[in-house]
C-alpha positions as CSV (number, residue, x, y, z in Angstrom):
1,M,0.0,0.0,0.0
2,S,1.2,3.6,-0.6
3,S,2.6,5.4,2.4
4,D,1.3,8.8,1.0
5,R,-2.1,8.6,2.5
6,P,-3.6,11.9,3.7
7,P,-3.2,12.4,7.5
8,P,-6.1,12.0,9.7
9,P,-8.0,15.2,10.7
10,P,-6.8,16.7,14.0
11,Q,-8.8,15.9,17.0
12,A,-10.0,18.7,19.2
13,P,-8.8,18.7,22.8
14,R,-11.3,17.1,25.1
15,A,-12.6,19.0,28.1
16,R,-11.7,17.5,31.4
17,P,-14.6,15.5,33.0
18,T,-16.2,17.2,35.9
19,A,-17.3,15.5,39.1
20,P,-20.8,14.1,39.0
21,D,-23.5,16.2,40.5
22,R,-24.5,14.6,43.8
23,G,-26.9,17.4,44.8
24,P,-26.4,20.1,47.4
25,R,-24.7,19.0,50.6
26,V,-25.3,20.8,53.9
27,A,-22.0,21.3,55.6
28,G,-21.9,21.2,59.4
29,F,-25.2,19.3,59.9
30,A,-23.2,16.5,61.6
31,L,-22.7,18.9,64.5
32,W,-26.4,19.0,65.1
33,D,-26.6,15.2,64.9
34,G,-24.0,15.0,67.6
35,Y,-25.9,17.5,69.7
36,F,-29.1,15.6,69.4
37,G,-27.3,12.3,70.2
38,V,-25.7,13.8,73.4
39,T,-29.0,15.3,74.5
40,Y,-30.7,11.9,74.1
41,L,-28.0,10.0,76.0
42,V,-27.8,12.5,78.9
43,T,-31.6,12.6,79.3
44,T,-31.9,8.8,79.2
45,I,-29.0,8.3,81.7
46,M,-30.6,10.9,84.1
47,L,-34.0,9.2,83.8
48,L,-32.6,5.7,84.5
49,T,-30.6,7.1,87.4
50,W,-33.4,9.0,89.1
51,A,-36.3,6.8,88.3
52,Q,-37.3,3.7,90.2
53,P,-37.2,0.6,88.1
54,G,-40.6,-0.2,86.8
55,R,-43.2,0.3,84.2
56,A,-43.1,4.1,84.3
57,A,-39.4,4.3,83.7
58,A,-39.6,1.8,80.9
59,V,-42.4,3.7,79.1
60,S,-40.5,7.0,79.5
61,V,-37.3,5.5,78.1
62,T,-39.2,3.8,75.3
63,A,-40.9,7.1,74.2
64,L,-37.5,8.9,74.2
65,T,-35.9,6.1,72.2
66,L,-38.6,6.1,69.6
67,M,-37.8,9.8,69.0
68,V,-34.4,8.7,67.6
69,P,-35.6,6.7,64.5
70,W,-38.4,9.1,64.0
71,Y,-35.8,11.9,63.7
72,A,-33.3,9.9,61.7
73,G,-35.7,8.4,59.2
74,F,-38.1,11.3,58.7
75,G,-37.3,14.5,60.5
76,R,-33.7,14.9,59.5
77,G,-34.5,15.2,55.8
78,L,-37.1,17.9,56.6
79,M,-34.6,19.9,58.6
80,R,-32.1,19.9,55.7
81,G,-34.7,21.2,53.3
82,D,-37.3,23.9,53.2
83,R,-39.5,24.3,56.3
84,T,-43.1,23.5,55.4
85,L,-46.3,23.1,57.4
86,W,-46.7,19.7,55.8
87,P,-45.1,17.2,56.4
88,G,-43.2,19.3,59.0
89,G,-46.4,19.5,61.0
90,L,-46.7,15.7,61.1
91,F,-43.1,15.3,62.3
92,G,-43.7,17.9,65.0
93,A,-47.0,16.3,66.2
94,V,-45.5,12.9,66.6
95,L,-42.4,14.3,68.3
96,V,-44.5,16.3,70.8
97,A,-46.6,13.2,71.5
98,L,-43.5,11.1,72.2
99,F,-42.0,13.8,74.4
100,G,-45.3,14.4,76.2
101,T,-45.6,10.6,76.9
102,A,-42.0,10.5,78.3
103,T,-42.5,13.5,80.5
104,L,-45.9,12.3,81.7
105,F,-44.4,9.0,83.0
106,H,-41.3,10.6,84.5
107,P,-40.4,14.4,84.9
108,A,-36.6,13.7,84.2
109,A,-37.5,13.5,80.5
110,I,-37.8,17.3,80.6
111,F,-34.2,17.6,79.6
112,A,-35.1,16.4,76.1
113,L,-36.5,19.9,75.5
114,F,-33.0,21.0,74.6
115,A,-33.3,19.0,71.4
116,M,-37.1,19.0,71.0
117,V,-37.6,22.8,70.5
118,P,-34.8,23.3,68.0
119,M,-36.2,20.4,66.0
120,L,-39.6,22.1,65.9
121,I,-38.0,25.4,64.8
122,M,-36.0,23.6,62.0
123,S,-38.9,21.6,60.6
124,L,-41.7,24.1,60.7
125,P,-42.1,27.6,59.3
126,A,-41.1,30.3,61.8
127,R,-44.7,31.6,62.3
128,V,-45.6,28.1,63.5
129,G,-42.4,26.7,65.0
130,V,-41.7,29.6,67.4
131,P,-45.2,29.4,69.1
132,A,-45.0,25.6,69.1
133,G,-41.6,25.6,70.7
134,T,-42.9,28.0,73.4
135,L,-45.9,25.8,74.1
136,V,-43.9,22.6,74.3
137,N,-41.7,24.2,77.0
138,M,-44.9,24.4,79.0
139,V,-45.6,20.7,78.8
140,P,-43.5,19.7,81.8
141,V,-45.2,22.4,83.9
142,A,-48.7,21.3,82.8
143,V,-48.3,17.5,83.2
144,G,-45.9,17.4,86.2
145,P,-47.1,16.8,89.8
146,W,-46.5,20.4,90.8
147,S,-48.3,22.5,93.3
148,G,-49.3,26.1,92.6
149,A,-46.1,27.5,94.2
150,D,-44.0,25.0,92.2
151,V,-45.6,26.1,89.0
152,R,-44.9,29.8,89.7
153,G,-41.3,28.9,90.4
154,L,-40.9,26.8,87.3
155,M,-42.4,29.3,84.9
156,P,-39.3,31.6,84.7
157,A,-37.1,28.6,84.1
158,A,-39.4,27.2,81.5
159,L,-39.6,30.5,79.6
160,M,-35.9,31.0,79.7
161,G,-35.4,27.5,78.4
162,A,-37.9,28.2,75.7
163,G,-36.1,31.3,74.7
164,L,-32.7,29.6,74.6
165,S,-34.0,26.6,72.7
166,I,-35.8,28.8,70.1
167,L,-32.6,30.9,69.6
168,L,-30.6,27.7,69.2
169,G,-33.1,26.4,66.6
170,L,-33.1,29.6,64.7
171,W,-29.3,29.7,64.6
172,I,-29.1,26.2,63.4
173,T,-31.8,26.9,60.8
174,R,-29.8,29.9,59.5
175,M,-26.6,27.8,59.4
176,V,-28.4,25.1,57.4
177,R,-29.8,27.7,55.0
178,Q,-26.4,29.2,54.4
179,S,-24.9,25.8,53.9
180,R,-27.5,25.0,51.3
181,E,-27.0,28.3,49.5
182,R,-23.2,27.7,49.5
183,A,-23.8,24.2,48.1
184,D,-26.0,25.6,45.4
185,L,-23.4,28.2,44.5
186,I,-20.7,25.4,44.3
187,D,-22.9,23.4,42.0
188,E,-23.5,26.5,39.8
189,L,-19.8,27.2,39.7
190,R,-19.2,23.5,38.7
191,R,-21.8,23.8,35.9
192,N,-20.2,27.1,34.7
193,R,-16.8,25.5,34.7
194,A,-18.0,22.7,32.6
195,R,-19.6,25.2,30.2
196,L,-16.4,27.2,30.0
197,A,-14.4,24.1,29.3
198,E,-16.9,23.3,26.4
199,L,-16.6,26.8,25.1
200,S,-12.8,26.6,25.3
201,R,-12.9,23.3,23.4
202,E,-15.1,24.9,20.7
203,A,-12.8,27.9,20.4
204,G,-9.8,25.6,20.1
205,V,-11.5,23.6,17.3
206,A,-12.4,26.9,15.5
207,A,-8.8,28.2,15.9
208,E,-7.4,24.9,14.6
209,R,-9.6,24.9,11.6
210,E,-8.6,28.5,10.8
211,R,-4.9,27.6,11.2
212,L,-5.3,24.5,8.9
213,A,-7.2,26.6,6.3
214,R,-4.3,29.1,6.2
215,E,-1.8,26.3,6.0
216,I,-3.6,24.6,3.1
217,H,-4.0,27.9,1.3
218,D,-0.4,28.9,1.8
219,T,1.2,25.5,1.0
220,L,-0.9,22.8,-0.8
221,A,-3.2,25.1,-2.7
222,Q,-0.4,27.4,-3.9
223,G,1.8,24.3,-4.8
224,L,-1.0,22.7,-6.7
225,A,-1.7,25.9,-8.6
226,S,2.0,26.1,-9.6
227,V,1.9,22.4,-10.7
228,I,-1.1,23.1,-12.9
229,N,0.6,26.2,-14.4
230,F,3.8,24.3,-15.2
231,V,1.9,21.4,-16.7
232,Q,-0.2,23.7,-18.9
233,A,2.9,25.6,-20.0
234,A,4.6,22.2,-20.9
235,G,1.5,21.2,-22.9
236,A,1.6,24.4,-24.9
237,D,5.4,24.1,-25.7
238,L,5.5,20.3,-26.1
239,D,5.3,20.3,-29.9
240,D,7.3,23.5,-30.8
241,E,9.9,23.6,-27.9
242,P,10.2,20.2,-26.3
243,A,13.3,21.2,-24.2
244,L,11.3,24.1,-22.6
245,A,8.4,21.7,-22.0
246,R,10.7,19.3,-20.2
247,R,11.9,22.2,-18.0
248,H,8.3,23.0,-17.2
249,L,7.6,19.4,-16.3
250,A,10.8,19.3,-14.1
251,H,9.5,22.4,-12.2
252,A,6.1,20.8,-11.9
253,E,7.7,17.7,-10.4
254,N,9.8,19.7,-7.9
255,M,6.7,21.6,-6.9
256,A,4.7,18.4,-6.5
257,K,7.4,17.0,-4.3
258,E,7.4,20.1,-2.1
259,S,3.7,20.0,-1.8
260,L,3.9,16.3,-0.7
261,A,6.5,17.3,1.9
262,E,4.2,20.0,3.2
263,A,1.4,17.6,3.5
264,R,3.5,15.2,5.5
265,R,4.5,18.1,7.7
266,F,0.9,18.4,9.0
267,V,1.4,15.0,10.5
268,A,4.9,15.5,11.8
269,A,4.2,19.1,13.0
270,L,7.7,20.2,11.8
271,S,8.9,23.4,10.2
272,P,8.5,23.9,6.4
273,P,10.9,21.6,4.4
274,S,12.3,24.6,2.6
275,L,13.5,26.0,5.9
276,R,14.9,22.7,7.1
277,D,16.9,22.4,3.9
278,G,18.5,25.9,4.2
279,S,18.3,29.4,5.6
280,L,15.4,31.8,5.4
281,P,17.1,33.9,2.6
282,E,17.7,30.7,0.6
283,A,14.0,29.6,1.0
284,I,12.8,33.0,-0.1
285,G,15.2,32.9,-3.0
286,R,13.7,29.6,-4.2
287,Q,10.2,31.1,-4.1
288,A,11.4,34.1,-6.2
289,D,13.2,31.8,-8.7
290,D,10.0,29.7,-9.0
291,L,7.9,32.7,-9.8
292,A,10.5,33.8,-12.5
293,A,10.6,30.4,-14.0
294,R,6.8,30.0,-14.0
295,T,5.8,33.4,-15.3
296,G,8.9,35.1,-16.9
297,I,8.6,38.0,-14.4
298,T,12.0,39.6,-13.5
299,V,12.5,39.2,-9.8
300,H,15.1,41.2,-7.9
301,R,16.0,40.0,-4.4
302,R,18.4,41.2,-1.8
303,V,19.1,40.8,1.9
304,E,20.0,43.8,4.1
305,G,21.5,43.7,7.6
306,R,23.3,40.9,9.4
307,E,21.7,37.6,8.6
308,R,21.0,35.5,11.7
309,P,18.9,32.6,12.8
310,L,15.3,33.5,13.9
311,P,12.7,31.8,16.0
312,T,11.0,29.1,13.9
313,A,7.6,30.9,14.2
314,A,9.1,34.1,12.8
315,E,10.8,32.4,9.9
316,V,7.6,30.5,9.0
317,V,5.5,33.8,9.0
318,L,8.0,35.5,6.8
319,L,8.3,32.6,4.3
320,R,4.5,32.2,4.1
321,S,4.1,35.9,3.6
322,V,6.5,35.9,0.6
323,Q,4.7,32.8,-0.8
324,E,1.3,34.5,-0.6
325,A,2.6,37.8,-2.0
326,L,4.4,36.2,-4.9
327,A,1.4,33.9,-5.6
328,N,-0.8,37.0,-5.9
329,V,1.7,38.7,-8.2
330,G,1.7,35.7,-10.5
331,K,-2.1,35.4,-10.6
332,H,-3.4,39.0,-10.5
333,A,-0.7,41.7,-10.8
334,G,0.3,41.5,-14.5
335,A,3.7,42.8,-13.4
336,R,7.0,43.0,-15.3
337,T,9.3,43.2,-12.3
338,V,9.1,42.3,-8.6
339,D,11.5,43.4,-5.8
340,V,11.8,41.1,-2.8
341,R,13.8,42.6,0.2
342,L,14.6,40.9,3.5
343,E,15.9,43.3,6.2
344,Y,17.4,42.3,9.5
345,D,17.2,45.1,12.1
346,A,18.3,45.0,15.7
347,A,15.0,43.8,17.2
348,E,12.9,42.9,14.2
349,V,13.0,41.4,10.8
350,R,11.1,42.7,7.8
351,V,10.2,41.3,4.4
352,T,8.9,43.5,1.5
353,V,7.5,42.4,-1.8
354,A,6.8,45.2,-4.3
355,D,5.6,44.8,-7.9
356,D,4.9,47.2,-10.8
357,G,1.7,45.6,-11.8
358,R,-1.8,46.9,-12.1
359,G,-2.3,47.4,-8.4
360,F,-5.7,47.5,-6.6
361,D,-7.8,49.7,-4.4
362,P,-6.9,48.9,-0.7
363,A,-10.4,49.9,0.3
364,D,-11.9,47.0,-1.6
365,R,-12.9,44.0,0.5
366,H,-10.8,40.9,0.1
367,D,-12.3,37.6,1.2
368,G,-10.7,34.2,1.6
369,Y,-7.6,33.3,3.3
370,G,-5.1,35.4,1.3
371,L,-4.4,38.9,2.7
372,P,-6.5,38.5,5.8
373,G,-4.7,35.2,6.6
374,L,-1.4,37.0,6.1
375,R,-2.3,39.7,8.6
376,A,-3.6,37.1,11.1
377,R,-0.5,34.9,10.9
378,A,1.8,37.9,11.6
379,A,-0.4,39.1,14.5
380,E,-0.2,35.7,16.2
381,I,3.5,36.2,17.0
382,G,3.3,39.9,17.7
383,G,4.1,41.1,14.2
384,A,2.3,43.3,11.7
385,A,1.4,43.1,8.0
386,T,0.6,46.0,5.7
387,V,-0.6,46.1,2.1
388,Q,-0.3,49.3,0.0
389,G,-1.5,49.7,-3.6
390,A,-3.2,51.9,-6.0
391,P,-4.9,51.2,-9.4
392,G,-2.1,51.2,-12.0
393,G,0.6,51.9,-9.3
394,G,1.6,48.4,-8.3
395,T,1.3,46.7,-4.9
396,T,3.6,46.6,-1.9
397,V,3.3,43.9,0.8
398,Q,5.4,44.4,4.0
399,V,5.5,42.0,7.0
400,T,7.4,42.8,10.2
401,V,8.0,40.2,13.0
402,P,9.9,40.6,16.3
403,D,13.2,38.7,16.7
404,R,12.1,36.9,19.8
405,E,10.0,34.0,20.9
406,D,6.4,34.9,21.5
407,D,5.3,33.4,24.8
408,D,1.7,33.8,24.0
409,G,1.8,32.5,20.4
410,E,1.7,29.1,19.1
411,G,4.4,29.3,16.5
412,E,4.6,26.6,14.0
413,G,7.2,24.1,14.5
414,R,7.5,24.4,18.2
């Protein structure tokens, strides 16, 4: 099989996978779980210590213990979400019933209020939870075996306990709400990051397509156009001047080989073969000689300043610019002579291609990948390209690039 198969199309970079969305997490709720567990244990231990063994103590402990699975299996999810009258009311009613039963059979269960009231505040809307928490604090006073004097003495303590429990519940509710808002914000940031990665990938694909379009235009398309011109010239001279026809065919063969090398470069991501085979002035000279041989135009070329190696990206931009300018001269200018000048300054290098052809109006719009691509290629490495012309006055193309590596660019061949 032939080894000259076209390279596979470039693959766009894939966005990094983001973590799966597990829903908003409420940070710090484990602290409340610990508080609830400690309150239950302390209340149960005090009840078992103070109560006489028997049916009353067993019922009280059982009622307190039933509060644990009721909270873990049903109420905990309500507290982590939005406070609603239903099913928050159901949770609160069962909770109050269990607490009332425990307190009715033994007054030591009163200490469960430190967990009871905050749970009512966290599971019910504030307009319902606060009054409910206050009333629940009165349950021990109402069901306990107290005399009138005892009730009057217990009321301040009950009200103070209600106030502290309500404040604790409101504080925990606010903490839970802030945690949920923070979790929602994190999820939104994660989604935005995924979207940004997708947009970056799409931008990379578009930039790569644009780069390949310029490459194909500046290399393969120009090379194939030259091959066609040489073959057509050889066909015209084949009968009358066979020697000249053979020279045209030799030029076509050389140009086809160069185009094949350029195609292979897309795979290898190397610098242009013409630059690998010699210096920049030599590569530009070969382009000028090709134009002269193909069209008969007189081409003058010269190098000014001290010749020196340049960054690969800069050499590629200058060579491609000369290729584009000379291709336009051969196709559109109708020129007799062309001047190609390469100038090495202290901090930059400049190439100028000037012809005496028919010129054009710079205000006219130019589509395609020719002159716009030339300007874009120069701008990518911090350079600049200008095109000057006038109808009947010829055209001058000048490209200037800095003599340094551009950290932000993606020069060819790097």
